[in-house]
N, C-alpha and C positions, 0 to 999 in steps of 0.2 A: 470307668463306670460302665463297662459293657455288660449286657444282660441284666440291666437294672431291674429289680423287683419293685414295682411302684407301690407306695403307701401314700396316703393323703391325709393332710390335716386341714381343717377349715381355717380361714383367716378370721381371727377373732380380735386380735390386738395388733398394735404397731408399737415400735420402740423397744422390741426385744433385744437384749435382755434387761435394759434399764429404760426408764421413762415410759413404761407400758401404759398405753391408752387403748380403751376398747373401741372397736370399729362398729358403727351402726350399719349393719348389712341389710340391703334390700331383701324383700321377701321372695322376689321372683327369680333370683339366681344366687349362686354361691361362688366364692373364690376359694380354691384349694391350693395348698402348698405341697409340692412333690417332695417325697422323702424316699430314701432307698432302704430304710429299716423301720421297724415299729417305734423307734426311739425319736421322740419329737426334737431332741437336741441335734439330730442329724438331718433336719429339713435342708434340702439342697440350697435354698437361697441363704440360710444361716451359714452353711459351710462355705459358700461362695464369698460371703461377706467377710468371714474370718480370714480368707486368703489375702485381703488387702486392707483390713481395718487398721492395723498398726502402722502400715507403711504409707498410708495415704489418708490423713485425717480430713483433708478437704472433701474428698469423695465420700468418706464415711458420713460427713454431715449431709451430703447430697442424698445418700441412702435414706436418712431420716426424713429429709424434705420430700423425697419421692413418695414414701409411704404415708406421710401425713397428708400430702396432696391427694393421693389415691383414696385415703380414708374419707376426706372431705367430699370428694366427688362421688364416692359411694353413697354418702348420705343424701346426695342430690339426685340420685338415679333410681329408676324403678326396674331397669333391665340393662343388659349388656350394651345394646345399641345406644341407649341414652348415656351410659357411662363413656363410651368411646366418643360420642359427639361432644362431650364436655372438654375433650383435649383437642388441641390444634394438630395439624398434620406433622409438625416438627416434633411434637411431644410424643405422639402415639401414631405408629404406622407399621405396615408389614415390613419385616426385616429379613425374612428368610423363608424358604419353602423346603420342607423335608419330604422326600419321596418315600411313600410307604406303599408297597406293591406298585400299582400303576397310578396311584393318586398322589397329588401334591397337597400337603397340609400346610396352611399358612401359619407362620410364627410371627407374632406381633412383638413390638417392644415399646416400652414407655421410657423416655429419657428425662434425666434431670442432671444438668451439668455433664459430667463425664460418666455418669452411672446409667446403666441400662438394666431393666428387668424384662425378661422374655416370658411370653405366655402363649398358650393356645386356647382356643374356644372350642368346647364340645357341647353341643346343644345350647343350653342357656347358661352354662357355667364356664368360668375362667380357671385355668390351672397355671399358676406361676411356677416356673421351674428353673430359672437361671438368673443370676445377678452378676453383672460384670462391669468393669470399668472400660471405657473406650481407650483402645490402644492405637487405633488407626481408623480411617474412614470406612473401610470395608471389613467385613467379618473375615478373620483369617481361618485357615484350614483347621487349626486346633480348636478354635471356638465353634466352628461348624460341626466338628466331630462331637463335641460335648452336647451341643444343641440337638443334633440328629439323634444321638443315643437316648437322650431324655425324652424327646418327642415320640420316638418309636416305643419306648417303655409306656408312656402315657396312653398311646393309642392301642397298645397290646391289651390294655385293661380299661376300656372306656366306661364312663358312668352308667350306661344303660345295662351293663352286665352285672349279674348278681355278685360275681367275684369282686368287682369294684367296691360294692357296698361293704364287703367284709374287710376291705382295706382302708376304709375311711375311719380314722382313729380320733 
C-alpha cells in the first residue's frame, strides 16, 4: 500500500456489513475512515477486518465490541479530549510515532481483547486507519510499515487543505 491516495468516509454506523447501528456523532468533531479508493467497500479497516474475520471468530466479536463501545463513548463526548478521557490508559494510549519530515506524529490505539484500532488526531478530528489483532506485545516491523505508510498518506492530505475536502466521500 505504498503511495496510498487517501480518501475519507465519515463514521456513521457500526456493525458493517450486518447489525448496522447508527452512531450519534458529537457536533464538535468528526471521525473519518481512511480508504485508498473512492469505493466505500475498500475502507482500510473493513479490509483489515476481512484479513482475520473467518480465521478468528473470537477477535471478530471483539471488533464488534470495540466499535459499539466507541459509539457509546461518542454519544457521551463533546470533543476529542472528552472521548479520550472516557477510556483508561490500558484501553487507549499512544502506540507508535511516525516520523514525517522532522516531526513525530503520534499514533494512538484503542484495544478490546486482542483487537487494536489505530488512529491519528488532526485538529479536532480523528482518522481511523488500521485494524489488527495482537500478535505480540510489541508492534512488529511489518505492522510498523503499514502504520507508517497510512499515516504518511493521511498527513499528505490533511483536513485543512481544500484537496482533502474533495476526498471526503
